[in-house]
LOLONU-122715 format. One record per residue (C-alpha): x, y, z. Coordinates in nm, 4 decimals. Layout:
<node <X; Y; Z>>
...
END
This chain:
<node <2.8999; 4.1894; -10.5383>>
<node <2.9341; 3.7767; -10.5615>>
<node <2.9686; 3.5517; -10.8581>>
<node <2.9285; 3.1627; -10.7647>>
<node <3.1842; 2.9454; -10.9496>>
<node <3.4092; 2.6505; -10.8834>>
<node <3.6781; 2.8715; -10.6825>>
<node <3.3973; 3.1071; -10.4788>>
<node <3.1000; 2.8337; -10.4169>>
<node <2.7740; 2.9471; -10.2174>>
<node <2.7242; 2.7748; -9.8968>>
<node <2.4128; 2.5643; -9.7764>>
<node <2.3699; 2.5301; -9.4414>>
<node <2.0369; 2.3400; -9.1775>>
<node <2.0895; 2.3757; -8.8648>>
<node <1.8707; 2.1955; -8.6597>>
<node <1.7507; 2.2864; -8.2891>>
<node <1.7905; 2.0516; -8.0147>>
<node <1.5802; 1.7414; -7.9902>>
<node <1.3922; 1.9705; -8.2494>>
<node <1.2023; 2.1869; -7.9900>>
<node <1.0252; 2.4708; -8.1324>>
<node <1.2145; 2.7342; -8.0598>>
<node <1.1582; 2.9856; -8.3625>>
<node <0.8064; 2.9032; -8.3561>>
<node <0.7026; 3.2697; -8.1244>>
<node <0.7452; 3.6216; -8.3419>>
<node <1.0065; 3.7328; -8.0425>>
<node <1.2232; 3.4122; -8.0796>>
<node <1.2098; 3.4980; -8.4404>>
<node <1.2599; 3.7941; -8.4509>>
<node <1.5959; 3.7542; -8.1937>>
<node <1.7087; 3.5140; -8.4350>>
<node <1.7234; 3.7287; -8.7222>>
<node <1.8237; 3.9980; -8.5506>>
<node <2.1463; 3.7247; -8.4189>>
<node <2.2449; 3.6388; -8.8393>>
<node <2.2168; 4.0242; -8.9365>>
<node <2.4437; 4.1005; -8.6428>>
<node <2.6210; 3.7495; -8.7128>>
<node <2.6882; 3.8613; -9.0869>>
<node <2.7782; 4.2115; -8.9704>>
<node <3.0603; 4.1110; -8.7355>>
<node <3.1661; 3.8163; -8.9440>>
<node <3.1656; 4.0104; -9.3201>>
<node <2.9834; 3.7205; -9.4525>>
<node <2.6372; 3.7304; -9.7087>>
<node <2.3261; 3.6302; -9.6395>>
<node <2.1273; 3.5759; -9.9636>>
<node <1.8436; 3.2761; -9.8893>>
<node <1.6624; 3.1758; -9.5541>>
<node <1.3735; 3.0301; -9.3900>>
<node <1.2902; 2.9891; -9.0137>>
<node <1.1161; 2.7190; -8.9426>>
<node <0.9896; 2.6471; -8.6057>>
<node <1.2475; 2.3690; -8.5589>>
<node <1.5411; 2.4652; -8.8160>>
<node <1.6632; 2.6774; -9.0367>>
<node <1.7741; 2.6778; -9.3543>>
<node <2.0006; 2.9576; -9.4737>>
<node <2.2164; 3.0096; -9.8089>>
<node <2.5448; 3.2240; -9.8492>>
<node <2.8655; 3.3394; -9.9183>>
<node <3.1993; 3.1766; -9.8954>>
<node <3.4030; 3.4550; -9.7442>>
<node <3.4552; 3.2206; -9.4250>>
<node <3.5063; 2.8805; -9.3838>>
<node <3.1746; 2.6267; -9.3445>>
<node <3.2688; 2.5744; -8.9877>>
<node <3.3338; 2.9703; -8.9456>>
<node <2.9916; 3.0776; -9.0963>>
<node <2.8555; 2.7790; -8.8507>>
<node <3.0562; 2.9167; -8.5684>>
<node <2.9298; 3.2850; -8.6181>>
<node <2.5759; 3.2795; -8.7146>>
<node <2.4713; 2.9381; -8.4433>>
<node <2.6870; 3.1042; -8.1795>>
<node <2.5266; 3.4327; -8.1724>>
<node <2.1728; 3.2641; -8.2304>>
<node <2.2252; 3.0387; -7.9148>>
<node <2.3395; 3.3625; -7.6886>>
<node <2.0653; 3.6075; -7.8260>>
<node <1.8229; 3.2835; -7.7606>>
<node <1.9188; 3.1697; -7.3859>>
<node <1.9390; 3.5178; -7.2836>>
<node <1.6350; 3.6068; -7.3885>>
<node <1.4914; 3.3049; -7.2213>>
<node <1.7072; 3.3830; -6.8538>>
<node <1.6097; 3.7453; -6.8849>>
<node <1.2307; 3.6320; -6.9032>>
<node <1.2373; 3.3632; -6.6822>>
<node <1.1754; 3.0920; -6.9086>>
<node <1.2667; 2.8280; -6.6523>>
<node <1.0933; 2.5626; -6.8158>>
<node <1.1666; 2.5878; -7.1374>>
<node <1.5972; 2.6533; -7.0612>>
<node <1.5432; 2.3182; -6.8828>>
<node <1.4369; 2.1135; -7.2045>>
<node <1.7590; 2.3207; -7.3677>>
<node <2.0283; 2.2286; -7.0788>>
<node <2.2476; 1.9260; -7.1490>>
<node <2.4971; 1.7948; -6.9354>>
<node <2.8938; 1.8368; -6.9326>>
<node <3.1740; 1.6314; -6.7378>>
<node <3.1811; 1.6940; -6.3642>>
<node <2.8139; 1.7396; -6.3653>>
<node <2.7942; 2.0608; -6.5041>>
<node <2.5196; 2.1883; -6.7181>>
<node <2.4997; 2.4491; -7.0461>>
<node <2.2842; 2.4939; -7.2952>>
<node <2.2322; 2.3703; -7.6743>>
<node <2.0100; 2.5600; -7.8822>>
<node <2.1038; 2.3713; -8.1968>>
<node <2.2104; 2.0156; -8.2390>>
<node <2.5539; 1.9634; -8.3168>>
<node <2.5657; 1.7827; -8.6364>>
<node <2.4276; 2.0575; -8.9047>>
<node <2.3862; 1.9551; -9.2549>>
<node <2.5758; 2.2072; -9.4601>>
<node <2.7960; 2.1536; -9.8218>>
<node <2.9043; 2.3865; -10.0992>>
<node <2.7236; 2.5112; -10.3951>>
<node <2.9217; 2.5107; -10.7337>>
<node <2.6882; 2.6670; -11.0014>>
<node <2.4259; 2.8642; -11.0543>>
<node <2.1299; 2.6098; -11.1542>>
<node <2.1647; 2.3918; -10.7905>>
<node <2.2268; 2.7514; -10.6280>>
<node <1.8437; 2.8128; -10.7419>>
<node <1.7317; 2.4578; -10.7122>>
<node <1.8290; 2.5458; -10.2884>>
<node <1.6953; 2.8552; -10.3077>>
<node <1.3395; 2.7593; -10.4008>>
<node <1.3800; 2.4202; -10.1909>>
<node <1.4235; 2.7142; -9.9121>>
<node <1.1295; 2.9385; -9.9978>>
<node <0.9139; 2.5949; -10.0847>>
<node <0.9524; 2.4807; -9.6977>>
<node <0.6857; 2.6629; -9.5018>>
<node <0.4420; 2.5415; -9.8003>>
<node <0.5674; 2.1783; -9.8067>>
<node <0.5092; 2.1895; -9.4101>>
<node <0.1423; 2.3351; -9.4521>>
<node <0.2131; 2.6773; -9.2999>>
<node <0.1425; 2.8794; -9.5884>>
<node <-0.0108; 2.8268; -9.9471>>
<node <0.2759; 3.0595; -10.1106>>
<node <0.6289; 3.1037; -9.9727>>
<node <0.5476; 3.5018; -9.9803>>
<node <0.3125; 3.4903; -9.6875>>
<node <0.5792; 3.3181; -9.4448>>
<node <0.7151; 3.6288; -9.2620>>
<node <1.0637; 3.4510; -9.1944>>
<node <1.1578; 3.3664; -9.4907>>
<node <1.3516; 3.5811; -9.8010>>
<node <1.1295; 3.4854; -10.0513>>
<node <0.9225; 3.8084; -10.0942>>
<node <1.2635; 3.9412; -10.1403>>
<node <1.3608; 3.7026; -10.4058>>
<node <1.0045; 3.7521; -10.5625>>
<node <1.0275; 4.1665; -10.5819>>
<node <0.7922; 4.1780; -10.3382>>
<node <0.9403; 4.2933; -9.9827>>
<node <0.8008; 4.4435; -9.7303>>
<node <0.9037; 4.7912; -9.5654>>
<node <0.9379; 4.5912; -9.2294>>
<node <1.1381; 4.2590; -9.3737>>
<node <1.2205; 4.0390; -9.0131>>
<node <1.5542; 4.0501; -9.2171>>
<node <1.7694; 4.1850; -9.5064>>
<node <1.9270; 3.9981; -9.7502>>
<node <2.1692; 4.0504; -9.9956>>
<node <2.0596; 3.8410; -10.3065>>
<node <2.0634; 4.1547; -10.4829>>
<node <2.4678; 4.1592; -10.4529>>
<node <2.4855; 3.8372; -10.7195>>
<node <2.6521; 3.8636; -11.0088>>
<node <2.4623; 3.5943; -11.2257>>
<node <2.6106; 3.4878; -11.5769>>
<node <2.3084; 3.3337; -11.6817>>
<node <1.9385; 3.4449; -11.5770>>
<node <1.7990; 3.3545; -11.2998>>
END
């Protein structure tokens, strides 16, 4: 169980794709990303409480069992490897070219995410619920759906007690011990 407090904050993380490319727009790459998040959670021992996967960015709310830098290294690192591997395996050379960045000595590598994610700690239940609601309303504000539950790559259904059998990513929202009614 996780209980948010001054000594055990939650993390609110936003990772934006390189050049704001709509990498997660296709169902296939969105599901690969959710699978990568699940892999990162298991390999790093993280809890993922809420998420939304927009076309060009990800919002996550996680526990603080690791540092913010470590959490981002696990989540973004595994996502980037899985996305780049998929693009390479399926010969999406044009997409890979868009993700290519030049390093020293004219060597190239690919970058799925911008280097400066937005990350901060959440210390109270009220703030956590504000961030959970913000995350879930993101697709509504973007005009993609009318109700948060209608957006496939989001934890909104789980938080609203309407989880589907084939959720793209199961969250740890039931592992939160609340002091007050949420």
